[in-house]
C-alpha positions as CSV (number, residue, x, y, z in Angstrom):
1,M,-11.6,-33.2,86.6
2,A,-13.8,-35.3,89.0
3,L,-12.7,-36.4,92.4
4,I,-12.8,-40.2,93.0
5,E,-13.9,-41.3,96.4
6,D,-11.6,-43.8,98.1
7,D,-13.8,-46.5,99.7
8,R,-10.9,-48.4,101.2
9,V,-11.1,-49.1,104.9
10,P,-8.7,-46.9,106.8
11,K,-5.5,-48.8,108.0
12,K,-5.7,-50.0,111.6
13,P,-2.9,-48.6,113.7
14,P,0.0,-51.0,114.3
15,H,-0.8,-51.1,118.0
16,E,-3.6,-49.9,120.3
17,I,-3.1,-49.5,124.0
18,G,-4.8,-52.3,125.9
19,Q,-5.2,-54.4,122.7
20,D,-5.3,-58.2,123.2
21,V,-1.9,-59.5,122.0
22,S,-2.4,-63.2,122.9
23,L,-2.3,-64.2,119.3
24,V,0.5,-61.9,118.2
25,S,3.9,-63.4,117.3
26,V,7.1,-62.7,119.3
27,G,8.5,-60.9,116.2
28,E,5.5,-58.7,115.9
29,L,5.5,-57.9,119.6
30,E,9.2,-56.9,119.3
31,E,8.3,-54.6,116.4
32,R,5.5,-53.0,118.4
33,I,7.9,-52.5,121.3
34,A,10.3,-50.8,119.0
35,L,7.6,-48.6,117.6
36,L,6.3,-47.6,121.1
37,R,9.9,-46.9,122.3
38,G,10.4,-44.6,119.3
39,E,7.2,-42.8,120.1
40,I,8.2,-42.5,123.8
41,E,11.5,-41.0,122.8
42,R,9.7,-38.5,120.4
43,L,7.4,-37.4,123.2
44,E,10.2,-37.1,125.7
45,R,12.0,-34.8,123.2
46,E,8.9,-32.7,122.9
47,V,8.5,-32.4,126.7
48,A,12.2,-31.3,127.0
49,A,11.8,-28.7,124.2
50,R,8.7,-27.3,125.9
51,R,10.4,-27.2,129.3
52,A,13.3,-25.4,127.7
53,S,11.0,-22.8,126.2
54,R,9.2,-22.4,129.5
55,S,12.4,-21.9,131.3
56,A,13.6,-19.3,128.8
57,A,10.3,-17.4,129.1
58,D,10.5,-17.6,132.9
59,A,14.0,-16.2,132.9
60,V,12.9,-13.2,130.7
61,F,10.0,-12.4,133.0
62,R,12.0,-12.7,136.2
63,L,14.2,-9.7,135.2
């Protein structure tokens, strides 16, 4: 079985930081805001989880 190369151009991310948005519609801007808020929430959960792990480790080594 031969592998077939995929020559399609990779998809551009839905939003890039600093991107010119002067020609983007209000609806699309709202979609991008929702996407970015979701990403911020995901990152904040990860930070909280890492802090909790760090606190647990610190508690063990303080004994």
